[in-house]
N, C-alpha and C positions, 0 to 999 in steps of 0.2 A: 320764554319757558325753556328750561334746560332739556337736553336730549334725554337725560335719565327719567325725568318726570313724564315726558310725552308717551313713554311706553306703558304707563299705568293709567292712562285715560281710556275709557271705553270708547272705541271708535266704531267697532263693527258688531252691532247687535243683529242676531239672526234667529231663525228657528231651525231645529234639526229633529229628526226622528231619533229618540234615545237609543234605539237598537243599532244605529249607525255609529254611535260614539264609542271610542275605545278607551277602556280604563287603563291606567298605568299599572303594570304588574308590580312595580316597585313602590307603589303608594304605601307609605308607612302607617297610615291610619287604619285601624281595625274598626269597621263600622257595621258589622253584621247585626249587632244588638240594637242599633239605632234605626234600622230600616222600618220596622213595624211602627215605631213611634212616629217617624217622619211620614209614613203612609197616612196615618191618622190625621196628622197636622195638615197635609196637603188635601185630604178629603174635605177638611173643614174650611181651610183658607185658600185653597188653590195652589198652583205651582207659581210661587211669587219671586223666587230668587234664581236668576239665570246661572247657568253652568259656564265656567271658564274653560275654553278649549283652544287648541292651536289650529293652524291652517289645515292640518291633516285629520281633524276630528278626534284628536287625542285629548282625553279629559285632563285638565290641569287641576281644577277644583270643582267639586260637585259630585264625587263618586257616589255618596249616599243618596243625593237627590235623584241621580239617574237610576239607582237600584229601586228607589221608591216609585219613580215614574214608570219603570218597567213593570213593577208589581201591580200598579194601578191600570196598566194598559194605555197610558197616555201616549198619543201619537206624535205630538210635537212638543218640544220644550224650548224655552228661550235660552240662547247661548250668547256669550261674549266671545268673539273670535279674537284671540291675542296673536296678532301677526308680528313676525320677526323676532319673537322671543328666543333666546338661547335656551339650551337644555338646563343650564344653571339657573336662569331666571325662572323657568317653569318649576323646577324642583324647590327652589328657595321660596317662591310665592305659595306653592302648595303647603309647605310646612308652616310658613308664617300665617297663612289663612286659617289653618286648623289650630294653630297655637294661640292666635289672638283672643279667642274666647276664654282661654285659661288665665288671662291677665286680670279678669274682673271677678268680682264676688257678688253674692246676693245680699241686699239689705233686707233681711227676713221680715222685719215689721212692715216695710213697704210692700214686699212681695205678698205677705199675708193679706194686707189691705186690698191689693189689686185683685187677688183671687176671690176674696169676699165680694168685691164690687162686681167682678165678672159674673159671679153666681147670682147676685142681686138683680142685675140688669138683663139676665137671661142669656148671657154669652156662654160659649162652650168652654168648660174647664178642660175638656179633652184636647182642645186646640192649643193648650199651653205647653204641651210636651211633658208635663208632670203627670205621672200615673196617679190613680186614686189613693194609693197608699201614701205616696209622697205628699200629695195635696193635703191629706188628713193630718200628717205630721206637721205641715206648715201652718195650716189653719187652726188646728186644735192640738198643739204639741202636748205630749204627756208630761205630767209633773216630774220634776227632777227627783231622782231617788233620794230618800232621806238618809242623811249620814248617820251611821251608828257610831256611838262613842265606843272606842275600843281602848281598854287600858291593858298595858302589858309591862312587864318588868324586863328590861333588856338584860340579857345575860352576856357578860363579856368574858373573854378568854385572854389570857396573857400569852403573847408570843415572844420568842427570843431568837434573834438572828444567830445562827451557829458560827458565822464568820467573825462578827464584831461584837457580839453579846448585847446589841441594842435590844431593848424591850419595848413593846407597845401592846395596847389593848384593842381588841376588835370584837 
């Protein structure tokens, strides 16, 4: 295995008090609006995804999860301790981790079927991360607006270049 790859294998899983973890003040992700939604998801599913930290308990990835854990009063959270990472690796991984979800898109017919199935079998739609308004739009989308035929007569005007006398209509 190459030296580059061994840094990305989880070697040191541990538990930490979320109050002891230090957020990166330069974290470029704005996550305030996501905390309440994540709180709801964690209440339903539990704290399932470990937070990535360095040896000094600085958060690399998982800032929103820690805010949600603190809001819920969770005493210990799972962490992956990333030992020996450079500041460049930490910052690069933080951005890549947050950016990765933006590379994919929803297959809305399949998403709709999944949401309907969850509802049918008694699962929690609140645990999906979609609020009630978004779920309704996915499950029962509004009819597209009917197009109105509009007829108009385009009025054109002739323009003339004062330099070369070229004429055109617009």
